[in-house]
Each structure stands twice: as structure tokens, then as C-alpha cells.
N, C-alpha and C positions, 0 to 999 in steps of 0.2 A: 900808542899802545900796539903791541905786536899780536897778530892773530896766530894762535897756535892750533895746529891740526893734530888730531890723534884721538885716542879713546881713553876714557877715564877707567879707573880700576873697577868702579861699580858697573859700568857698561860691559866690560870684559867678563866680569863674573856672571852677569845676567845671561850673556850669550853662551858662556860655557855651561851654565845650568840648563839652558834650553837644549843645547846639544846633548848633554848627558841624558836628559829625559827622552829625547828622540831616539838616541842609541839604545836606551833601555827598553823602549817599546819596539823598535824596529829590528834589532838583532835576533831576538827569538823567532820572529816571523820570517826573517831571512834564512835562518837555520832550517826551519821547517820547509821552506821553499826549496832549498838546496837538497835536503834529504828526500823530499817528494820527487824532485826531478831525477835524482840518482835511482830511486826505486822504479820510477816509470821507465827510465832508460833500460834497466835490467829486464823488466817485464817485457817491454817491446822487443828487446834484442832476443830474448828466448822465444817469443812468438815468431819473430823473423826466422830463427833457426828451425823451429818446428815446421813452419810453412814451407821453407826451402826443402827440408828433408822430405816432407809429404809430397811436394811437387816433383822432386827428383825421383821418388819411388814410383809415382804414377806415370810420369812421362818417359822414364828410362827403364822401367821394370819389366817390359814385355820380353826382352831378349835375355838369354842365359849365356851368351857368349863370353861375357866378362866375369861370370860367376862360376862357382863350383856347380857342375851339371847336376849333382844330386841334391842340391839345396834350393829352397825357394828364396829368390833374391829379395833382400830388404834394404832399407836405408835406416840407419840408426843415429840417434842423437844421444850422447852420453856425457856425463860429468868427466872433466879432464883438467888436471892441474898443469900439464905440460904441453897440451895442444897436439899430442901424438897418440896417447893411450887413454883407455877408459879407467882412470883411477883419479881419486881426489873427490872433492865435494862440489856440488853445483855452483857454489859461490866462487870457486876457483876458476871456473870457465867450463866450456863444453865444446864438443866437436861433432861434426857430421861426417859419416862415412858409409859407403856401400858395404854390405855384409853378406858373406856366403853362409852364415849360420853359426859361426863360432864366436861372434860378439867382439871381434878384435879387428881394427883397421890393418889391412895388409896391402902391400904393393900389388898383389895379384887381383885384389878387389878394386883397385884404383886409389888406394891410400885415403888419407884424410881429405875430404872435399872442402871443408871449411872449419877453421878453428876460431873460437870466440874467447876473448879474455875475461877474466874474473871481475867481480864487482866487490871491492873492499867495503867494509862497513855494513854489508848486508848478510843475512843468513838466509840461504835458499834451501828449503827442504822439499822433498819429493815423495812423501809417503813411503820411504824406503826404496823407491825405485832408483836403480843405478843407470838405466837407459830407457829410451822410448824407441820402439821398433815399428817402422812403417812398412806395411806390405804393399805390393804393387797395386792394390785397389785403394790405397790411401788410408786404410783402416789400421788400427793398432789392436794388440791383443788385450792389453790391460789399461783401463783408464787411469790417469794419474793426476793428482792435485799437487801443484807446486805452491809453496808459500814463500812470500818475500817479506822478511821481518828486518827491522832496524832498531836502533836504540829507543825509538818512541813507543814500541810495544804494539799490542793488539789493535788499538784504535786507528792506527795508520797502516796496518798490514794489508797486503794484496794477495790474491790467490789466482792462480792460473790453472784452469781445469781443461784436460784433454779427454774427450769422451771416445767411445769406440770408433766414431767416424774419423778421428784424427784431427778434428778441428779444435784449436785452442780458444778459450774464452776467459777473459780476465774480469775479475770483480773484487769487491771488498771482501777480505777474509773474515770468516766467522770468529766469534769470540773464543779465546783459548788457543788460537793458532800459534801465537808466539810465546806461549807459556805464561800468560797472565795479562 
């Protein structure tokens, strides 16, 4: 009698059924994990940009030699789709630059200090704000709430709040932030 090695058709079907069940349970959880990590990365990257801009405004804001002498020097974070100008939506990316008061990055101000790439698959809103301007004391003129929404809707949305002190704070977004 010859010993045959292998798998019977019934055993193969049972293993495939188990794999299909595991994939059906695991893939949605993996999708949520990937989306949550993308969202957290975008929130953390914007926090980094805001903290860098605030730090730059405080540590380098005392001198007016690189600025227009008639303007109060500030450091700005604004939405940018090309990494050079303040246009586009926040999900397209953002830039940091020193500003002499006109709201545009110019070579005479030092140009763009840092550019950040966009985050596809996310919608980042900012209460209509197109830029955040840090004064030399680290404060901002207008508090801003950023919302980070993806295809999962409100239940997974994050909110980043910047108060008058210029310090960002991330938390779960309130209901209705992502439109439902």
C-alpha cells in the first residue's frame, strides 16, 4: 500500500471557508485602522506646522530687519495646493511663511519656511479661515476650529481647535461636523 500525502477536497474547502470568514471580519477593521491612522497623521502634521509657526513667531519675531518696517511681523500658516502660494484647500496641503502684513510669501520676507503635502481622502475644514497668523507673542487674532472628516462620517471625525493663545488642541469632533 502506498501512502499518499496531500489534502482532500473537503479539508481544502473547510480551510477556505475559515479564511473567508476571517477576511470578512478582519478587513473592515483593517480599513478603519488605516483610515484612523491617516486621519491622526494629518491632525498631527497640522499641529506640528502650527507649533513650528508659533515657535518661529516667538523666537524670531523681535527684530524687524527682515520685515517691512511699517508692519508688525507675523508668521502665517495657510492652505496651499502648490507649496508656494496661499490658495487651495487645507486638504491640499499648507505652508508656513514669515509675513510683512500682505498675507503672501515673498523672497524679501524669507519665502516659504516649510511646505506640507496634502492628505488625500480627507476633507479638512477650517471655519472658513484661509490662514492662521501668529504674532510675536505667540497669539492669534481669530480662534479657528479645523475639522478632519473622511468617508466614515461624524462618528470618526476629529477637531483641532486653536484658541487666542495660539495653542492647538485636538479632540473628537462634535456631531454634525461632517454633514451628518
